[in-house]
C-alpha positions as CSV (number, residue, x, y, z in Angstrom):
1,M,36.9,5.9,40.1
2,T,40.1,4.1,41.1
3,E,38.1,1.9,43.5
4,S,35.7,1.0,40.7
5,V,38.6,-0.1,38.5
6,L,40.1,-2.1,41.3
7,I,36.8,-3.9,41.9
8,Q,36.4,-4.7,38.2
9,E,40.0,-6.1,38.2
10,K,39.2,-8.2,41.2
11,K,36.1,-9.6,39.5
12,R,38.1,-10.4,36.4
13,I,40.8,-12.2,38.5
14,K,38.0,-14.2,40.3
15,L,36.4,-15.2,37.0
16,N,39.9,-16.3,35.6
17,L,40.7,-18.3,38.7
18,S,37.1,-20.0,38.7
19,F,37.9,-21.2,35.1
20,F,41.1,-22.9,36.2
21,K,39.5,-24.3,39.3
22,K,36.7,-25.9,37.2
23,D,39.0,-28.6,35.9
24,L,42.1,-29.2,38.2
25,V,43.5,-32.0,36.0
26,F,43.6,-29.6,33.0
27,T,45.1,-26.8,35.2
28,I,47.9,-29.1,36.4
29,S,48.6,-30.4,32.9
30,L,48.9,-26.8,31.6
31,I,51.3,-25.8,34.4
32,L,53.5,-28.9,33.8
33,A,53.5,-28.2,30.1
34,A,54.4,-24.6,30.5
35,A,57.1,-25.3,33.1
36,S,58.7,-28.2,31.2
37,S,58.7,-25.9,28.0
38,L,61.1,-23.6,29.8
39,I,63.6,-26.4,30.1
40,H,63.2,-27.9,26.7
41,P,61.3,-26.4,23.7
42,P,58.2,-28.4,22.8
43,K,57.9,-30.0,19.4
44,L,54.8,-30.8,17.3
45,E,55.9,-34.4,17.0
46,Y,55.1,-34.9,20.7
47,I,51.3,-34.7,20.0
48,N,49.7,-37.9,19.1
49,F,47.2,-36.8,16.5
50,H,45.8,-40.3,16.1
51,V,44.5,-40.3,19.6
52,L,43.2,-36.7,19.5
53,L,41.3,-37.1,16.2
54,S,39.9,-40.4,17.3
55,L,38.8,-39.0,20.7
56,L,37.3,-35.8,19.1
57,S,35.3,-37.9,16.5
58,L,34.2,-40.3,19.3
59,M,33.0,-37.3,21.4
60,L,31.1,-35.7,18.5
61,A,29.3,-39.0,17.6
62,I,28.4,-39.9,21.2
63,K,27.2,-36.3,21.9
64,A,24.8,-36.6,18.9
65,I,23.6,-40.0,20.1
66,E,23.1,-38.7,23.6
67,E,21.0,-35.8,22.3
68,L,18.8,-38.3,20.4
69,R,18.2,-40.0,23.8
70,F,18.6,-43.5,22.4
71,L,20.0,-44.8,25.7
72,D,17.2,-43.2,27.7
73,L,14.7,-44.9,25.4
74,A,16.2,-48.3,26.1
75,A,16.5,-47.7,29.9
76,I,13.1,-46.3,30.5
77,S,11.4,-49.3,28.5
78,I,13.2,-51.7,30.8
79,L,12.7,-49.8,34.1
80,N,8.9,-49.5,33.7
81,K,8.7,-53.3,33.8
82,C,10.4,-53.6,37.2
83,N,8.5,-54.3,40.4
84,H,11.0,-54.1,43.3
85,S,13.9,-51.7,44.3
86,R,16.8,-54.2,43.9
87,S,15.8,-55.1,40.2
88,I,15.7,-51.4,39.4
89,S,19.1,-50.8,40.9
90,S,20.5,-53.9,39.1
91,I,19.3,-52.6,35.8
92,L,20.6,-49.1,36.3
93,I,24.0,-50.5,37.4
94,F,24.5,-53.0,34.6
95,L,23.2,-50.4,32.0
96,C,26.3,-48.4,33.0
97,F,28.5,-51.4,32.7
98,I,27.4,-52.4,29.3
99,S,27.0,-48.9,27.7
100,S,30.4,-47.8,29.0
101,M,32.1,-50.2,26.7
102,F,30.7,-48.5,23.6
103,V,29.9,-44.8,24.6
104,T,32.6,-44.2,27.3
105,N,32.2,-44.3,31.1
106,D,31.6,-40.5,31.2
107,V,28.6,-40.7,28.9
108,A,27.2,-43.8,30.6
109,L,27.1,-41.9,33.9
110,L,25.9,-38.6,32.4
111,T,22.9,-40.6,30.9
112,F,22.0,-43.0,33.7
113,V,22.8,-41.2,37.0
114,P,20.2,-38.5,36.2
115,L,17.8,-41.3,35.4
116,T,18.6,-42.8,38.8
117,L,17.9,-39.5,40.5
118,V,14.6,-39.3,38.7
119,V,13.7,-42.8,40.1
120,S,14.8,-41.7,43.5
121,R,12.5,-38.7,43.5
122,K,9.5,-40.6,42.1
123,T,9.8,-43.5,44.6
124,N,11.3,-41.7,47.6
125,M,14.1,-44.4,47.5
126,P,17.6,-43.5,48.6
127,M,19.9,-44.2,45.7
128,A,23.4,-43.2,46.9
129,D,24.6,-46.8,46.9
130,T,23.2,-47.4,43.4
131,I,25.0,-44.4,42.0
132,I,28.2,-45.4,43.6
133,L,27.9,-48.9,42.2
134,Q,26.9,-47.3,38.8
135,T,30.2,-45.4,38.9
136,I,32.2,-48.6,39.7
137,A,30.3,-50.5,37.0
138,A,31.1,-47.8,34.4
139,N,34.8,-47.7,35.3
140,I,35.1,-51.5,35.2
141,G,33.0,-52.0,32.0
142,S,34.7,-49.3,30.1
143,S,38.0,-51.2,30.7
144,L,36.9,-53.9,28.2
145,T,37.1,-51.9,25.0
146,P,39.7,-49.4,23.5
147,M,36.9,-46.8,23.1
148,G,35.5,-47.3,26.6
149,N,37.7,-44.6,28.2
150,P,40.4,-42.1,27.2
151,Q,43.3,-44.0,28.7
152,N,42.4,-47.2,26.8
153,L,42.1,-45.3,23.6
154,F,45.6,-43.8,24.2
155,L,47.3,-47.0,25.1
156,Y,45.7,-48.9,22.2
157,S,47.0,-46.4,19.8
158,Y,50.4,-45.8,21.5
159,Y,51.3,-49.4,21.6
160,Y,49.7,-50.4,18.2
161,L,47.6,-53.1,20.0
162,K,45.3,-55.7,18.4
163,P,41.8,-56.5,19.6
164,I,42.2,-60.0,20.9
165,P,45.4,-59.4,23.0
166,F,43.8,-56.3,24.4
167,L,40.5,-58.1,25.3
168,L,42.4,-61.1,26.8
169,T,44.5,-58.8,29.0
170,V,41.5,-57.0,30.6
171,L,39.0,-59.8,30.5
172,F,39.8,-61.3,34.0
173,I,39.6,-58.0,35.9
174,A,36.2,-57.4,34.2
175,I,34.9,-60.9,35.1
176,A,36.2,-60.4,38.8
177,G,34.6,-56.9,38.8
178,I,31.3,-58.3,37.6
179,G,31.3,-60.9,40.4
180,V,31.9,-58.2,42.9
181,L,29.1,-56.1,41.6
182,F,26.7,-59.0,41.7
183,L,27.7,-59.7,45.4
184,L,27.2,-56.0,46.3
185,I,23.9,-55.8,44.5
186,S,22.6,-58.8,46.3
187,R,23.1,-56.8,49.6
188,L,21.0,-53.9,48.4
189,P,17.4,-53.6,50.0
190,K,14.5,-55.3,48.1
191,K,11.3,-53.4,48.5
192,E,8.2,-53.7,46.4
193,L,7.5,-50.7,44.2
194,K,6.6,-49.8,40.7
195,V,8.3,-47.1,38.5
196,D,6.3,-45.2,36.0
197,L,8.5,-43.1,33.8
198,T,7.4,-41.1,30.8
199,P,8.4,-43.1,27.7
200,V,10.9,-41.5,25.4
201,T,10.6,-41.5,21.6
202,I,13.3,-40.8,19.1
203,A,12.0,-37.9,16.9
204,D,14.3,-38.5,14.0
205,R,15.1,-42.2,13.3
206,K,17.0,-41.4,10.2
207,K,19.5,-39.2,12.2
208,A,19.8,-42.0,14.8
209,A,20.6,-44.5,12.0
210,V,23.3,-42.1,10.5
211,W,24.9,-41.5,13.8
212,G,24.8,-45.2,14.7
213,A,26.7,-45.8,11.4
214,I,29.2,-43.1,12.2
215,L,29.9,-44.6,15.6
216,V,30.5,-48.0,14.0
217,F,32.8,-46.4,11.5
218,I,34.8,-44.6,14.3
219,I,35.1,-47.9,16.2
220,A,36.3,-49.6,13.0
221,S,39.0,-46.9,12.7
222,I,40.1,-47.4,16.3
223,F,40.6,-51.1,15.5
224,G,42.7,-50.1,12.5
225,L,40.2,-51.3,9.9
226,V,39.7,-47.7,8.5
227,S,42.1,-44.8,8.2
228,Y,41.6,-42.5,11.2
229,Q,42.1,-39.4,8.9
230,I,39.4,-40.5,6.6
231,M,37.2,-41.3,9.6
232,F,37.7,-37.8,11.0
233,I,36.9,-36.1,7.8
234,I,33.6,-38.1,7.3
235,T,32.6,-37.4,11.0
236,L,33.3,-33.7,10.6
237,M,31.4,-33.5,7.4
238,T,28.4,-35.3,9.0
239,V,28.5,-32.8,11.9
240,V,28.5,-29.8,9.6
241,I,25.6,-31.2,7.4
242,M,23.4,-32.6,10.3
243,N,24.1,-30.6,13.4
244,I,26.9,-28.1,13.4
245,K,26.1,-27.1,17.0
246,L,27.7,-30.3,18.2
247,L,31.0,-28.5,17.7
248,V,30.4,-26.3,20.7
249,K,29.0,-28.9,23.0
250,I,31.9,-31.3,23.5
251,D,34.5,-31.2,26.2
252,Y,37.5,-29.4,24.6
253,L,39.2,-29.3,28.0
254,L,39.8,-33.0,27.8
255,L,41.5,-32.6,24.5
256,L,43.6,-29.7,25.7
257,T,44.5,-31.8,28.7
258,F,45.9,-34.6,26.4
259,I,47.8,-32.0,24.4
260,C,49.4,-30.5,27.6
261,F,50.4,-33.9,28.9
262,F,51.8,-34.9,25.4
263,I,54.0,-31.8,25.6
264,F,55.0,-32.3,29.2
265,I,56.0,-35.9,28.6
266,G,57.8,-35.1,25.4
267,N,59.8,-32.4,27.2
268,I,60.8,-34.4,30.3
269,S,61.6,-37.4,28.3
270,H,64.8,-35.6,27.2
271,S,65.8,-35.5,31.0
272,T,68.5,-38.3,31.4
273,I,68.1,-38.3,35.2
274,L,64.4,-38.7,35.0
275,H,64.6,-41.4,32.3
276,D,67.1,-43.3,34.2
277,F,65.0,-43.1,37.4
278,A,61.8,-44.2,35.6
279,S,63.6,-47.0,33.8
280,E,65.0,-48.3,37.2
281,S,61.6,-47.9,38.9
282,L,59.6,-49.6,36.2
283,K,61.9,-52.6,35.8
284,D,59.4,-55.4,35.7
285,S,55.6,-56.1,35.2
286,V,54.8,-55.8,39.0
287,S,56.5,-52.4,39.4
288,V,54.7,-51.1,36.3
289,F,51.4,-52.4,37.6
290,F,51.7,-50.9,41.1
291,S,53.1,-47.6,39.8
292,S,50.2,-47.2,37.6
293,V,47.6,-48.0,40.3
294,I,49.2,-45.7,42.8
295,L,49.9,-42.8,40.4
296,S,46.3,-43.0,39.2
297,Q,45.1,-42.2,42.8
298,F,46.8,-38.9,42.7
299,I,46.7,-37.5,39.2
300,S,43.9,-39.7,37.6
301,N,44.3,-42.6,35.3
302,V,44.4,-40.8,32.0
303,P,47.6,-38.6,32.7
304,A,49.1,-41.6,34.5
305,S,48.8,-43.7,31.4
306,I,50.4,-41.0,29.2
307,L,53.2,-40.4,31.7
308,L,54.2,-44.0,32.4
309,A,53.9,-45.1,28.7
310,E,56.8,-43.0,27.8
311,F,59.1,-45.1,30.1
312,T,57.9,-48.7,29.6
313,D,57.2,-51.1,26.8
314,D,55.4,-53.4,29.1
315,W,51.8,-52.4,28.1
316,K,49.8,-55.2,29.8
317,P,50.5,-54.3,33.4
318,L,50.2,-50.6,32.6
319,L,46.8,-51.2,30.9
320,L,45.6,-53.2,33.9
321,G,47.0,-50.8,36.4
322,V,45.4,-47.6,35.0
323,N,42.0,-49.4,34.7
324,I,42.0,-50.8,38.2
325,G,43.5,-47.5,39.4
326,G,40.3,-45.8,38.2
327,L,38.8,-47.1,41.5
328,G,39.9,-45.6,44.8
329,T,40.0,-41.9,45.2
330,I,37.3,-39.6,43.8
331,I,39.8,-38.2,41.3
332,A,41.4,-41.5,40.1
333,S,38.8,-41.5,37.3
334,L,37.3,-38.4,36.0
335,A,34.0,-40.3,35.5
336,S,33.7,-40.7,39.3
337,V,33.7,-36.8,39.6
338,I,30.9,-36.6,37.2
339,S,28.6,-38.9,39.2
340,Y,29.6,-37.1,42.5
341,K,28.7,-33.7,41.1
342,L,25.4,-34.8,39.8
343,Y,24.5,-36.4,43.1
344,I,25.5,-33.5,45.3
345,Q,23.6,-31.1,43.0
346,E,20.5,-33.0,44.0
347,Y,21.4,-33.7,47.7
348,P,24.1,-31.1,48.7
349,S,23.7,-31.8,52.4
350,V,24.9,-35.3,52.3
351,A,28.2,-34.7,50.1
352,K,30.4,-35.8,53.0
353,K,28.4,-39.0,53.7
354,Y,28.4,-39.8,49.9
355,L,32.3,-39.4,49.8
356,I,32.8,-41.7,52.9
357,K,30.5,-44.4,51.3
358,F,32.1,-43.9,48.0
359,S,35.7,-44.3,49.4
360,I,34.7,-47.5,51.4
361,Y,33.2,-49.2,48.3
362,N,36.0,-48.1,45.9
363,F,39.0,-48.8,48.1
364,S,37.6,-52.2,49.0
365,I,37.2,-53.2,45.4
366,L,40.5,-51.6,44.4
367,A,42.3,-53.7,47.1
368,F,40.6,-56.9,45.9
369,L,41.1,-56.4,42.2
370,T,44.8,-55.2,42.8
371,L,45.6,-58.4,44.8
372,F,43.7,-60.6,42.3
373,Q,45.7,-59.1,39.4
374,Y,48.9,-59.2,41.3
375,F,48.7,-63.0,41.8
376,I,47.9,-63.5,38.1
377,L,51.0,-61.4,37.2
378,K,53.2,-63.5,39.6
379,I,51.8,-66.8,38.1
380,N,52.6,-65.6,34.6
381,E,56.2,-64.5,35.4
């Protein structure tokens, strides 16, 4: 009887640990928030509800559009017209680049990497390079808009930015990134083949139109044209009326990660020693830029942006640093983890080979874009 109880307890512990291992960034943020709360009691004012409600609304609308398979419809229609492997890879890569600007880098990869794996199966064409370049394209493309990724949404709201200054700041790294992608795509093999994917139809065009309008409304609120509170209420009402199941399908761990980091940053900001150290370390644009690039490699670019924003008003190098910093290690951008997991589920035996190739591509482009932006910062000083 005692042994049975012990076995059940061990199983419960394993289940609990597996939950925390599932998302290490969330687990780290939770530990940091809990530990810092022992030093300084947390306050509700630390939490940025503008960011949280905007992100929640965006996640709900994008999940609805994802389920309607609108992006699949567009992609399959284009791919069926291709006649060689390089054109197929090019389209799959630039679909990630363009779509990530509007539906976030995560959703772009969740949509198009599975499609790439389908093409790989149907044509017996190895697509590891294509998927790695899709990941890079999604991370670079998402840097162009406030809603392209969570760190941009946070910084846009935190610093009360305007669309034109934001766009002009990130434009050069996006252009440089496109140039690098074109160069790398030109080196991919070019084999004659024909793709024949089953066409996708949108079952309910009215729903698609409604969710398209909601997405436009959310983007308008991010740009400050509409109250984010009104936007959230309208989005929530639309979910309840049209598809209440969406409420259980979105990534709440991402929202909880934001909350934990808000609490952690709010608590440690009261530390005079840390504040003085950060202020001394982030004394100019170059130090802010390199700090954000390097920190992103270890804790991912979303928490890096939340952490560093507390200690600097110099938003331009921070914005550039966390977006360029999404390249590099597999954890530098959580979107990179998504494409990695999707690929190794299909090809588990080549996980190590994929990581090596991923690292070569990513660190090469990271080094190029970092040096490129460093010279621009030095010129503008």
